[in-house]
GULOVO-979644 format. One record per atom (N, C-alpha, C): x, y, z. Coordinates in nm, 4 decimals. Layout:
! GULOVO-979644
[atom [X, Y, Z]]
...
! end
This chain:
! GULOVO-979644
[atom [7.3299, -15.5630, 11.9992]]
[atom [7.4571, -15.7167, 11.9689]]
[atom [7.4743, -15.7182, 12.1205]]
[atom [7.5517, -15.6996, 12.1588]]
[atom [7.5636, -15.7149, 12.2954]]
[atom [7.4704, -15.8117, 12.3700]]
[atom [7.3771, -15.7270, 12.3723]]
[atom [7.2461, -15.6947, 12.4699]]
[atom [7.1667, -15.9161, 12.4279]]
[atom [7.1844, -15.9065, 12.3185]]
[atom [7.1453, -16.0561, 12.2475]]
[atom [7.1978, -16.1797, 12.2703]]
[atom [7.3542, -16.0975, 12.2657]]
[atom [7.3975, -16.2145, 12.3203]]
[atom [7.4200, -16.2650, 12.4592]]
[atom [7.4014, -16.1849, 12.5339]]
[atom [7.4100, -16.1832, 12.6635]]
[atom [7.3106, -16.2992, 12.6851]]
[atom [7.1577, -16.2519, 12.6563]]
[atom [7.0516, -16.3214, 12.6532]]
[atom [7.0788, -16.4695, 12.6150]]
[atom [7.1336, -16.4765, 12.5461]]
[atom [7.1718, -16.6344, 12.4453]]
[atom [7.3026, -16.7169, 12.5607]]
[atom [7.3367, -16.6334, 12.6213]]
[atom [7.4514, -16.6915, 12.7338]]
[atom [7.4729, -16.6795, 12.8033]]
[atom [7.2469, -16.6408, 12.8459]]
[atom [7.2499, -16.6090, 12.9954]]
[atom [7.2282, -16.7827, 13.0894]]
[atom [7.3010, -16.7913, 13.1913]]
[atom [7.2735, -16.9106, 13.2680]]
[atom [7.1953, -16.9540, 13.3394]]
[atom [7.1578, -17.1016, 13.3009]]
[atom [7.0147, -17.1083, 13.3365]]
[atom [7.0459, -17.2464, 13.4013]]
[atom [6.9732, -17.3025, 13.5139]]
[atom [6.9966, -17.4524, 13.5798]]
[atom [7.0889, -17.5606, 13.5014]]
[atom [7.0829, -17.6018, 13.3966]]
[atom [7.1964, -17.6845, 13.3136]]
[atom [7.3399, -17.6697, 13.3004]]
[atom [7.3720, -17.5321, 13.2957]]
[atom [7.5033, -17.5409, 13.2903]]
[atom [7.5679, -17.5380, 13.3927]]
[atom [7.7411, -17.5396, 13.3698]]
[atom [7.7904, -17.5883, 13.4262]]
[atom [7.8485, -17.4575, 13.5340]]
[atom [7.9612, -17.5053, 13.6096]]
[atom [7.9831, -17.4144, 13.6845]]
[atom [8.1077, -17.3025, 13.5384]]
[atom [8.1368, -17.4097, 13.4500]]
[atom [8.2217, -17.3403, 13.3570]]
[atom [8.1742, -17.2683, 13.2647]]
[atom [8.0733, -17.2862, 13.2131]]
[atom [7.9685, -17.1951, 13.1525]]
[atom [7.9296, -17.0965, 13.2229]]
[atom [7.8954, -17.0831, 13.3228]]
[atom [7.8286, -16.9387, 13.4420]]
[atom [7.9522, -16.8503, 13.4974]]
[atom [8.0784, -16.8625, 13.4480]]
[atom [8.2024, -16.8373, 13.4785]]
[atom [8.2829, -16.7488, 13.3363]]
[atom [8.1917, -16.8292, 13.2289]]
[atom [8.2428, -16.7849, 13.1188]]
[atom [8.1593, -16.6598, 13.0438]]
[atom [7.9999, -16.6861, 13.1130]]
[atom [7.9415, -16.5957, 13.1121]]
[atom [7.9610, -16.4473, 13.2118]]
[atom [7.9368, -16.5249, 13.2976]]
[atom [8.0206, -16.3963, 13.4316]]
[atom [8.1583, -16.2927, 13.3396]]
[atom [8.2083, -16.3679, 13.3078]]
[atom [8.3630, -16.3251, 13.2273]]
[atom [8.3040, -16.2272, 13.1003]]
[atom [8.2266, -16.2652, 13.0297]]
[atom [8.1864, -16.1640, 12.8813]]
[atom [8.0731, -16.0776, 12.9521]]
[atom [8.0017, -16.0709, 13.0683]]
[atom [7.9475, -15.9593, 13.1287]]
[atom [8.0405, -15.8319, 13.1102]]
[atom [8.1434, -15.8779, 13.2292]]
[atom [8.2578, -15.7945, 13.2506]]
[atom [8.2815, -15.7142, 13.1498]]
[atom [8.3415, -15.7745, 13.0016]]
[atom [8.3792, -15.7807, 12.8826]]
[atom [8.3164, -15.6268, 12.8555]]
[atom [8.1646, -15.6965, 12.8352]]
[atom [8.0793, -15.5862, 12.7619]]
[atom [8.0858, -15.4711, 12.8624]]
[atom [8.0510, -15.4742, 13.0179]]
[atom [8.0565, -15.3912, 13.1004]]
[atom [8.1569, -15.2165, 13.0425]]
[atom [8.3159, -15.3345, 13.0265]]
[atom [8.4519, -15.2644, 13.0325]]
[atom [8.4325, -15.2104, 12.8756]]
[atom [8.3325, -15.2391, 12.7666]]
[atom [8.3425, -15.1748, 12.6537]]
[atom [8.2447, -15.0777, 12.6795]]
[atom [8.1717, -15.1292, 12.7496]]
[atom [8.0206, -14.9685, 12.7476]]
[atom [8.1006, -14.8670, 12.8285]]
[atom [8.1855, -14.8787, 12.9440]]
[atom [8.2125, -14.8117, 12.9784]]
[atom [8.3124, -14.6855, 12.8765]]
[atom [8.4274, -14.7825, 12.8646]]
[atom [8.5030, -14.6689, 12.7158]]
[atom [8.4354, -14.6003, 12.5847]]
[atom [8.3252, -14.6681, 12.5434]]
[atom [8.2555, -14.6269, 12.4595]]
[atom [8.1339, -14.5032, 12.5587]]
[atom [8.1186, -14.5085, 12.6588]]
[atom [8.0607, -14.3648, 12.7258]]
[atom [8.1350, -14.2716, 12.7080]]
[atom [8.2853, -14.3741, 12.7644]]
[atom [8.3946, -14.1632, 12.8338]]
[atom [8.4250, -14.1305, 12.6391]]
[atom [8.4279, -14.2121, 12.5576]]
[atom [8.4343, -14.1698, 12.4287]]
[atom [8.3435, -14.0036, 12.3751]]
[atom [8.2364, -14.1425, 12.4287]]
[atom [8.0669, -14.0270, 12.3861]]
[atom [8.0882, -13.8653, 12.4502]]
[atom [8.1326, -13.9162, 12.5648]]
[atom [8.1323, -13.8435, 12.6717]]
[atom [8.2202, -13.6634, 12.6288]]
[atom [8.3596, -13.7817, 12.6026]]
[atom [8.5082, -13.6869, 12.5647]]
[atom [8.5051, -13.5967, 12.4392]]
[atom [8.4001, -13.6779, 12.3659]]
[atom [8.3643, -13.5550, 12.2017]]
[atom [8.3081, -13.4501, 12.2683]]
[atom [8.2360, -13.3968, 12.3926]]
[atom [8.1727, -13.2678, 12.4501]]
[atom [8.0171, -13.2966, 12.3500]]
[atom [7.9894, -13.3226, 12.2283]]
[atom [7.8797, -13.3294, 12.1455]]
[atom [7.7606, -13.3437, 12.2219]]
[atom [7.6972, -13.4615, 12.3488]]
[atom [7.6649, -13.4983, 12.3874]]
[atom [7.6526, -13.5109, 12.5665]]
[atom [7.5443, -13.5024, 12.6493]]
[atom [7.5020, -13.4379, 12.7552]]
[atom [7.4644, -13.6394, 12.8180]]
[atom [7.4681, -13.6554, 12.9376]]
[atom [7.4881, -13.7588, 13.0264]]
[atom [7.3109, -13.8479, 12.9631]]
[atom [7.2237, -13.7592, 12.9151]]
[atom [7.0850, -13.8261, 12.8675]]
[atom [7.1308, -13.8890, 12.7339]]
[atom [7.1622, -13.8118, 12.6495]]
[atom [7.1975, -13.8490, 12.5369]]
[atom [7.3135, -13.9970, 12.5415]]
[atom [7.4261, -13.9485, 12.6434]]
[atom [7.4749, -14.0460, 12.6458]]
[atom [7.4898, -14.2036, 12.6874]]
[atom [7.3632, -14.1759, 12.7462]]
[atom [7.2458, -14.2884, 12.8014]]
[atom [7.1540, -14.3476, 12.6951]]
[atom [7.1408, -14.3442, 12.5800]]
[atom [7.0937, -14.3429, 12.4926]]
[atom [7.1419, -14.4173, 12.3952]]
[atom [7.2738, -14.3765, 12.3407]]
[atom [7.4279, -14.4510, 12.2922]]
[atom [7.4850, -14.5891, 12.3732]]
[atom [7.4805, -14.5409, 12.5058]]
[atom [7.5006, -14.6658, 12.5488]]
[atom [7.4346, -14.6983, 12.6906]]
[atom [7.2995, -14.7863, 12.5948]]
[atom [7.1860, -14.8349, 12.7170]]
[atom [7.2646, -14.9175, 12.7683]]
[atom [7.3509, -14.9784, 12.8064]]
[atom [7.3577, -15.1067, 12.9269]]
[atom [7.4207, -15.0268, 13.0244]]
[atom [7.4571, -14.9031, 13.0228]]
[atom [7.4947, -14.8348, 13.1747]]
[atom [7.3717, -14.7112, 13.1998]]
[atom [7.3821, -14.7014, 13.3299]]
[atom [7.2723, -14.6661, 13.3751]]
[atom [7.2811, -14.4949, 13.3730]]
[atom [7.2036, -14.3967, 13.4391]]
[atom [7.2099, -14.2581, 13.4209]]
[atom [7.3288, -14.2298, 13.4846]]
[atom [7.3277, -14.2891, 13.6173]]
[atom [7.4342, -14.2883, 13.7824]]
[atom [7.5412, -14.2980, 13.7274]]
[atom [7.6056, -14.4226, 13.6275]]
[atom [7.6917, -14.4557, 13.5768]]
[atom [7.7740, -14.3760, 13.5234]]
[atom [7.6659, -14.2814, 13.4075]]
[atom [7.6871, -14.2243, 13.3173]]
[atom [7.7542, -14.0351, 13.3588]]
[atom [7.6943, -14.0775, 13.4743]]
[atom [7.7245, -13.9158, 13.5271]]
[atom [7.8473, -13.9385, 13.6264]]
[atom [7.8880, -14.0615, 13.7046]]
[atom [8.0397, -14.0673, 13.7846]]
[atom [8.1420, -14.0686, 13.6455]]
[atom [8.1019, -14.1171, 13.5247]]
[atom [8.1911, -14.1068, 13.4461]]
[atom [8.2122, -14.0135, 13.3991]]
[atom [8.1436, -13.9226, 13.4235]]
[atom [8.1446, -13.7735, 13.3304]]
[atom [8.1988, -13.6945, 13.4711]]
[atom [8.1580, -13.7167, 13.6020]]
[atom [8.2374, -13.6490, 13.6724]]
[atom [8.3521, -13.6769, 13.6608]]
[atom [8.3808, -13.8221, 13.6716]]
[atom [8.5535, -13.8455, 13.5960]]
[atom [8.6480, -13.7767, 13.5435]]
[atom [8.5732, -13.7582, 13.4310]]
[atom [8.6098, -13.7105, 13.3139]]
[atom [8.5988, -13.5158, 13.3299]]
[atom [8.5654, -13.4753, 13.4776]]
[atom [8.5616, -13.3376, 13.4661]]
[atom [8.4686, -13.2512, 13.4106]]
[atom [8.3352, -13.3390, 13.3074]]
[atom [8.2777, -13.2618, 13.3089]]
[atom [8.1727, -13.2460, 13.3576]]
[atom [8.1472, -13.2973, 13.5168]]
[atom [8.0179, -13.2391, 13.5184]]
[atom [8.1066, -13.1345, 13.6615]]
! end
């Protein structure tokens, strides 16, 4: 759902600076939520980095590995 929302809100040449900043803010918020979700999934201990990537496709495997390392799971 978040991906669809971002695609709808994708800035184009007709949008003003205010709308572009709003989209950028939305992207940051979506990224933060993806990171929090990945942390919860990894903390559960039930999923590998690759499985977590399937649950949180917004993040790359490298980003999820960095989160796992930060949590002391790697």
